[in-house]
N, C-alpha and C positions, 0 to 999 in steps of 0.2 A: 222610830222604833224598829221598822223592818231592817234598816241599815245595821243596827246593833245585833239583830238576830243573825243576819248574813255573816257578819264579822265573827260572831261566836261559833257558827257552824264551820267556817273556814278554819278557825283555830283548832276546833275539835277534830277536823279532818287531818290537819297537820300532825297533831299529837298522836292520832291513831296510826297514821302512816309511820311515824317515827318509832312508836312502840312495836309495831309489826316488824319493821326492819331490824331492830335490835334483837327481837325474839328469834327471828330467822337466822341471824348471824350466830347467836348463842347456840342454836340447835346444830348448826354446821360444825361448830367448834367442839361441841360436847361429844365425848367418847361414847359409843353405843354401849348399852348395858350388857349386850351379848359378847362384847369384845373381851378376850382374856388378857388380863394385865401381864406385862412381861415378868413380874416377880411372883405371879400366882403359881401354885403347885399344879402339875399336870392332872387332868381329870380323865381317869381311865375309862369312865363311862361315856365320855363325849366322843362319839364315833364319827359323826358327820358335822362339818362346820356350820355354825348358825349365822356367820357373817364373814366378810372378807378378811377380818383380822383374826378370826378364829381358825383359819385354814392353815395347813402346813403342806409343804411339797411332798408328793408321793415318792416312795422309794422306787427307783428305776432298776429293775432286775435285769441282769445280763441274760443273754439268750439261753445259755445252758441251764440257768436256774429256772427260767420260765418253762423250758421244755421238761425239766425234771418234775416240776409241779404238775404240769399237764399230763405227763405220761404216768404219773402215779395215781391218777384218779381212776375210780372204778369204771366209769363210763368208757374211758380210753382203753383200759385193759380188756374189758369185755368185747369191744369191737375188734381189737387186735386178735383176741382168742378166736372170735368168729371167723375172721379171715384166715387164721392158721388152719382151722378145721376145713375151710373151703379149699385151700391149696393142698392139703394132705390128699384130698381126692384126686387132684391133678398129678401128684406124685404116683399114686396107685395106678392111674391110667397110663403112666409113662410119658406124660406130656411135660413134666417138670423135673429137673434134676438140680443138684447143688451147683453144678457148673453151668447152668442155663443163664443166658443173658435175658433179663426180663424188663419189659417196659410197662409201667403202670400209667395209663393215660387218664387225665382228669382225676388225679389221685387225692384231691382234697387235702386234708391235713397229713396224710401219709400212713394211715392205719395199715393198709395192705403192704406198703413198703417195709414197715417194721415187722409185720408178720412173716414176710418172706425172709428177711434177714435172720429172724429168730429160728426159722426152720433150717437155715444153713445155706440159703442162696445169697452169695456174696455180691454178685453183679446185678443190682436192681436199680433202675432209674425211674424216679417218679416225677411227673410233670403236671403243672396246673397253671392256670392264668395268674394266680397269686402264689408266690412261693411260700413254703413252710420249712425253712432250713432246720436241720440238715437233711431231712427226709425227702423233701419235694422242691424241685427247681421250677422257675418260671419259664413257661413256653406256651405257645398257642397249639392246642390239640389239632387244629385244622391246618397247621403249617409246622410240622415237627422239625426241629433243627438237627436231624440225624441223616446219615447216609442211608442208602438202600441196603436191605438185607443185613441189618446190624443185629437184630434181636432174634432169640429163639421163641419167645412167647410175648405176645402183646395182650394186656388185660385192661379192662375198664368196667368199673361198677357204676359209672355215671354216663353211660352212652345215651340214655334217654334224654339227658339235658343238653345234648349237642345242638348247637344252632344250625349246623349244616351237616346232617348225618352222612350224606354221601361223601363229603370231603373228609370227615372224621374217620370213616371206615377206610377210605382210600389211603390215608396217611398211615393208619395202622398196618394195612397190607404192605405198603411200600417199604416200611422199616423192618418188617419181619421177614426172615429168610424163607426161601422155598422149602417146604417140609416142616416149617414151624407152625405155630397155631396162634389164632386170635381168639380170646375168650372174652365175651361180654356178658354182663348180668343186667337184666332189666326187670321191671315190675312183672310179677307173675302174669303170664299171658297164655293164650291158646295157640293152636296150630297155625291159624291164619296170620296172627301177629308175628309169630316166629318166622313164617315164610317171608313176610315183608322185610324183616331184618336180614335174613339170609340172602335175599336177592340184592342187597346193597353190596355184598362181598363179591365183586365181579371176578376176582383173581383167587378165589378160594373155594374149596368144596366143603359141604356140610358134614360134620362128624356126629352131631347129636345135640339134643336139647333136653334139659331136665329141670324140674321144679326143685328149688333148694331153699333153705333158710339161711339168710345172711344178715348179720347185725340185728337179728330179731324180726326181720321182714321176710315175707314170702316173695321169692324172686324166681326168675327163670334164667338158667345158665345156657348159653349158646356157644358151641365150639366149632370153629372153622379152621380147616387146614389150608395154609397158604400154598398156592401152586404157581403164581405168577404166570397165568395163561397169556398167550399173545393176543 
């Protein structure tokens, strides 16, 4: 009797395994319900793919179209306008002219470069660790790829993020001619913090510091006149 029961259980196991295997194969071969059939009409409401067969390749926009889309946003335009207002003050102080050669260090996406161009400054160079063509080229702010005394004005709105502040400042001074200026903008700070930054400029004299608003933030503008002291 026990022998018959064992044989019955073995047969039942084989049948279960066979049924499970067939079911698994059918599931693999079955098209998912979320997959869009080739002959089905497009669904405008379907924004994100629900499966691998519902996805479609994204359109690859050329650079000029990407830039046009970015530069047309309100956020971009507001930041450029803020930098334009900032540099107008430099015009009024006689630190900046249309024929000035300007270097923007750690220029990010290039808001300040565009602002200067729109104001009429034709010779503007923006550099950053990651390039953002055509406004910003790739270069290390701590090792600028320029000769000495090339620029009339060096500017940075991201000096506070420098990994090596001494080297950052030294490179700005090196590439700005004697009589030119270095302008840095940092988070709003007091006299003691300003003095610490000024002391980094070993080849420049302090012209002044002023609390300003830039891109909606309270900042402190520090201006140094390059002298290239021995």
